Each structure stands twice: as structure tokens, then as C-alpha cells.
TIRO-2110 file (N, C-alpha, C; in Angstrom, 1 decimal):
// TIRO-2110
75.3, 81.4, 125.6, N, 1, A
76.6, 81.7, 125.0, CA, 1, A
76.3, 82.0, 123.5, C, 1, A
76.9, 83.0, 123.0, N, 2, A
76.8, 83.4, 121.6, CA, 2, A
78.2, 83.4, 121.0, C, 2, A
78.4, 82.9, 119.8, N, 3, A
79.7, 82.9, 119.2, CA, 3, A
79.6, 83.0, 117.7, C, 3, A
80.7, 83.5, 117.2, N, 4, A
80.8, 83.7, 115.7, CA, 4, A
82.2, 83.8, 115.3, C, 4, A
82.5, 83.4, 114.1, N, 5, A
83.9, 83.4, 113.6, CA, 5, A
84.1, 84.7, 112.8, C, 5, A
85.4, 85.1, 112.8, N, 6, A
85.8, 86.3, 112.1, CA, 6, A
87.2, 86.0, 111.4, C, 6, A
87.4, 86.6, 110.3, N, 7, A
88.7, 86.4, 109.6, CA, 7, A
89.5, 87.7, 109.9, C, 7, A
90.7, 87.6, 110.4, N, 8, A
91.5, 88.8, 110.7, CA, 8, A
92.0, 89.5, 109.4, C, 8, A
91.7, 90.7, 109.2, N, 9, A
92.0, 91.5, 108.0, CA, 9, A
93.3, 92.4, 108.2, C, 9, A
93.6, 92.7, 109.5, N, 10, A
94.7, 93.6, 109.8, CA, 10, A
96.0, 92.9, 109.3, C, 10, A
96.8, 93.7, 108.6, N, 11, A
98.1, 93.1, 108.0, CA, 11, A
99.0, 92.7, 109.1, C, 11, A
98.9, 93.3, 110.3, N, 12, A
99.8, 92.9, 111.4, CA, 12, A
99.1, 91.9, 112.3, C, 12, A
97.9, 91.3, 111.9, N, 13, A
97.2, 90.4, 112.8, CA, 13, A
96.7, 91.1, 114.0, C, 13, A
96.5, 90.4, 115.1, N, 14, A
96.0, 91.1, 116.3, CA, 14, A
97.2, 91.4, 117.3, C, 14, A
98.2, 92.0, 116.7, N, 15, A
99.4, 92.4, 117.5, CA, 15, A
99.3, 93.9, 117.8, C, 15, A
100.0, 94.3, 118.8, N, 16, A
100.1, 95.7, 119.1, CA, 16, A
98.8, 96.5, 119.0, C, 16, A
98.8, 97.5, 118.1, N, 17, A
97.6, 98.4, 118.0, CA, 17, A
96.3, 97.6, 117.8, C, 17, A
96.2, 96.8, 116.7, N, 18, A
94.9, 96.1, 116.5, CA, 18, A
94.5, 95.2, 117.7, C, 18, A
95.4, 94.6, 118.4, N, 19, A
95.1, 93.7, 119.5, CA, 19, A
94.6, 94.6, 120.7, C, 19, A
95.2, 95.7, 120.9, N, 20, A
94.8, 96.6, 122.0, CA, 20, A
93.4, 97.2, 121.6, C, 20, A
93.1, 97.5, 120.4, N, 21, A
91.8, 98.0, 120.0, CA, 21, A
90.7, 96.9, 120.3, C, 21, A
91.0, 95.7, 120.0, N, 22, A
90.0, 94.6, 120.3, CA, 22, A
89.8, 94.5, 121.8, C, 22, A
90.8, 94.5, 122.6, N, 23, A
90.7, 94.5, 124.1, CA, 23, A
89.9, 95.7, 124.6, C, 23, A
90.2, 96.8, 124.1, N, 24, A
89.5, 98.1, 124.5, CA, 24, A
88.1, 98.0, 124.2, C, 24, A
87.7, 97.5, 123.0, N, 25, A
86.3, 97.3, 122.6, CA, 25, A
85.6, 96.3, 123.5, C, 25, A
86.3, 95.2, 123.8, N, 26, A
85.7, 94.1, 124.6, CA, 26, A
85.4, 94.6, 126.0, C, 26, A
86.2, 95.6, 126.5, N, 27, A
86.0, 96.1, 127.9, CA, 27, A
84.8, 96.9, 128.0, C, 27, A
84.2, 97.3, 126.9, N, 28, A
82.9, 98.1, 126.9, CA, 28, A
81.7, 97.2, 127.2, C, 28, A
81.9, 95.9, 127.3, N, 29, A
80.7, 95.0, 127.5, CA, 29, A
80.8, 94.3, 128.9, C, 29, A
79.6, 94.0, 129.4, N, 30, A
79.6, 93.3, 130.7, CA, 30, A
79.8, 91.8, 130.5, C, 30, A
79.6, 91.2, 129.4, N, 31, A
79.7, 89.8, 129.2, CA, 31, A
81.2, 89.4, 129.3, C, 31, A
81.4, 88.1, 129.6, N, 32, A
82.7, 87.5, 129.5, CA, 32, A
83.0, 87.2, 128.0, C, 32, A
84.1, 87.6, 127.5, N, 33, A
84.4, 87.4, 126.1, CA, 33, A
85.7, 86.8, 125.9, C, 33, A
85.7, 85.8, 125.0, N, 34, A
87.0, 85.0, 124.7, CA, 34, A
87.2, 85.0, 123.2, C, 34, A
88.5, 85.0, 122.9, N, 35, A
88.9, 84.7, 121.5, CA, 35, A
89.5, 83.3, 121.5, C, 35, A
89.0, 82.5, 120.5, N, 36, A
89.4, 81.1, 120.4, CA, 36, A
90.1, 81.0, 119.1, C, 36, A
91.4, 80.5, 119.2, N, 37, A
92.2, 80.4, 118.0, CA, 37, A
93.0, 79.1, 118.1, C, 37, A
92.8, 78.1, 117.3, N, 38, A
93.5, 76.8, 117.4, CA, 38, A
93.1, 76.2, 118.7, C, 38, A
94.1, 75.9, 119.5, N, 39, A
93.9, 75.2, 120.8, CA, 39, A
94.0, 76.3, 121.9, C, 39, A
94.0, 77.5, 121.6, N, 40, A
94.1, 78.6, 122.6, CA, 40, A
92.8, 79.3, 122.8, C, 40, A
92.5, 79.7, 124.0, N, 41, A
91.4, 80.5, 124.4, CA, 41, A
91.8, 81.6, 125.3, C, 41, A
91.7, 82.8, 124.9, N, 42, A
92.2, 83.9, 125.7, CA, 42, A
91.1, 84.9, 126.0, C, 42, A
91.3, 85.6, 127.1, N, 43, A
90.3, 86.6, 127.6, CA, 43, A
90.5, 87.9, 126.7, C, 43, A
89.4, 88.2, 125.9, N, 44, A
89.4, 89.3, 125.0, CA, 44, A
89.6, 90.7, 125.7, C, 44, A
89.4, 90.7, 127.0, N, 45, A
89.5, 92.0, 127.7, CA, 45, A
91.0, 92.2, 128.2, C, 45, A
91.8, 91.2, 128.0, N, 46, A
93.2, 91.3, 128.5, CA, 46, A
94.1, 91.6, 127.3, C, 46, A
94.6, 92.8, 127.3, N, 47, A
95.4, 93.3, 126.1, CA, 47, A
96.6, 92.3, 125.9, C, 47, A
97.3, 92.0, 127.0, N, 48, A
98.5, 91.1, 126.8, CA, 48, A
98.1, 89.8, 126.3, C, 48, A
97.0, 89.2, 126.7, N, 49, A
96.6, 87.9, 126.2, CA, 49, A
96.3, 88.0, 124.7, C, 49, A
95.6, 89.1, 124.3, N, 50, A
95.2, 89.2, 122.9, CA, 50, A
96.5, 89.4, 122.0, C, 50, A
97.4, 90.3, 122.4, N, 51, A
98.5, 90.6, 121.5, CA, 51, A
99.6, 89.5, 121.5, C, 51, A
99.6, 88.6, 122.5, N, 52, A
100.5, 87.5, 122.5, CA, 52, A
99.9, 86.2, 122.0, C, 52, A
98.7, 86.2, 121.5, N, 53, A
98.0, 85.0, 121.1, CA, 53, A
98.4, 84.5, 119.7, C, 53, A
99.3, 85.3, 119.0, N, 54, A
99.8, 84.9, 117.7, CA, 54, A
98.8, 84.7, 116.7, C, 54, A
97.8, 85.6, 116.7, N, 55, A
96.7, 85.6, 115.6, CA, 55, A
97.2, 86.5, 114.5, C, 55, A
97.3, 86.0, 113.3, N, 56, A
97.9, 86.7, 112.2, CA, 56, A
96.8, 87.0, 111.1, C, 56, A
97.2, 87.9, 110.2, N, 57, A
96.4, 88.2, 109.1, CA, 57, A
95.9, 87.0, 108.3, C, 57, A
94.6, 86.9, 108.0, N, 58, A
94.1, 85.7, 107.3, CA, 58, A
93.6, 84.6, 108.2, C, 58, A
94.0, 84.7, 109.5, N, 59, A
93.5, 83.6, 110.5, CA, 59, A
92.1, 83.8, 110.8, C, 59, A
91.4, 82.6, 111.0, N, 60, A
90.0, 82.6, 111.5, CA, 60, A
90.0, 82.5, 113.0, C, 60, A
89.3, 83.3, 113.7, N, 61, A
89.2, 83.3, 115.1, CA, 61, A
87.8, 83.3, 115.5, C, 61, A
87.4, 82.6, 116.5, N, 62, A
86.1, 82.6, 117.1, CA, 62, A
86.0, 83.5, 118.2, C, 62, A
84.9, 84.3, 118.2, N, 63, A
84.6, 85.2, 119.4, CA, 63, A
83.5, 84.6, 120.1, C, 63, A
83.6, 84.3, 121.4, N, 64, A
82.6, 83.8, 122.2, CA, 64, A
82.3, 84.7, 123.4, C, 64, A
81.0, 84.9, 123.7, N, 65, A
80.6, 85.7, 124.8, CA, 65, A
79.5, 85.1, 125.6, C, 65, A
79.5, 85.3, 126.9, N, 66, A
78.4, 84.9, 127.7, CA, 66, A
78.1, 86.0, 128.7, C, 66, A
76.8, 86.4, 128.7, N, 67, A
76.4, 87.5, 129.6, CA, 67, A
75.3, 88.3, 129.0, C, 67, A
74.9, 89.4, 129.7, N, 68, A
73.7, 90.1, 129.3, CA, 68, A
73.8, 90.8, 127.9, C, 68, A
75.0, 91.1, 127.4, N, 69, A
75.1, 91.8, 126.1, CA, 69, A
76.0, 90.9, 125.2, C, 69, A
75.9, 89.6, 125.3, N, 70, A
76.8, 88.7, 124.5, CA, 70, A
76.6, 88.8, 123.0, C, 70, A
75.4, 88.9, 122.5, N, 71, A
75.3, 89.0, 121.1, CA, 71, A
75.8, 90.3, 120.5, C, 71, A
75.5, 91.4, 121.1, N, 72, A
76.0, 92.7, 120.7, CA, 72, A
77.6, 92.7, 120.8, C, 72, A
78.1, 92.2, 121.8, N, 73, A
79.6, 92.1, 122.0, CA, 73, A
80.2, 91.4, 120.9, C, 73, A
79.7, 90.2, 120.6, N, 74, A
80.3, 89.3, 119.5, CA, 74, A
80.2, 90.0, 118.2, C, 74, A
79.0, 90.5, 117.9, N, 75, A
78.8, 91.2, 116.6, CA, 75, A
79.7, 92.4, 116.4, C, 75, A
79.9, 93.2, 117.4, N, 76, A
80.7, 94.4, 117.3, CA, 76, A
82.2, 94.0, 117.2, C, 76, A
82.6, 93.0, 117.9, N, 77, A
84.0, 92.5, 117.8, CA, 77, A
84.3, 91.9, 116.4, C, 77, A
83.4, 91.1, 115.9, N, 78, A
83.5, 90.5, 114.6, CA, 78, A
83.7, 91.7, 113.5, C, 78, A
82.8, 92.7, 113.6, N, 79, A
82.9, 93.8, 112.7, CA, 79, A
84.3, 94.5, 112.8, C, 79, A
84.7, 94.7, 114.0, N, 80, A
86.0, 95.4, 114.2, CA, 80, A
87.1, 94.6, 113.6, C, 80, A
87.2, 93.3, 113.9, N, 81, A
88.3, 92.4, 113.5, CA, 81, A
88.3, 92.3, 111.9, C, 81, A
87.1, 92.3, 111.3, N, 82, A
87.0, 92.1, 109.9, CA, 82, A
87.2, 93.4, 109.1, C, 82, A
87.2, 94.6, 109.8, N, 83, A
87.3, 95.8, 109.0, CA, 83, A
88.6, 96.5, 109.3, C, 83, A
89.4, 96.1, 110.3, N, 84, A
90.7, 96.7, 110.6, CA, 84, A
91.7, 96.4, 109.4, C, 84, A
92.5, 97.3, 109.0, N, 85, A
93.5, 97.1, 108.0, CA, 85, A
94.8, 97.3, 108.5, C, 85, A
END
């Protein structure tokens, strides 16, 4: 398992468009990928799970992945989350 934290930069958090962009990016990988926020752990490939997770601007979220491309998946999702405005 590979994991790393990211700080959400999008002004709308991971709702609607930013959340769907995260899920879409996650679907490009074979690894199982989760977003961990507080006491919640959601499947990063499920748009509805991501957009309803109540992750807001400035929140720190952990991205965890397990599988053949876990490190690449986590690093690309961290970059996406931290560069969305």
C-alpha cells in the first residue's frame, strides 16, 4: 500500500466538477484507491462517493492505493487535488 496526504485547493472542495475529475482520474488506474478524510474512507473511483464525502477547500485528505500502479496513482491524484482551483 502506498499513501500520501494532499490539501484540497479547489474553492468548492471535492464537490461536483472537482470530485468527478478525481474519480475520472482514479479510474485510469488498476489499483484500488481510497480517499480518507476524518473517519470516512471512500472509493476514489466512485463519483457519488467522492462528491458526497464533504471534503472542502483547505481540508487534508489521504490518498491510499494498493495494486500494481499504486505509487503512480497516488502521486497523480495528489498533484490533481493540490493544483485544482
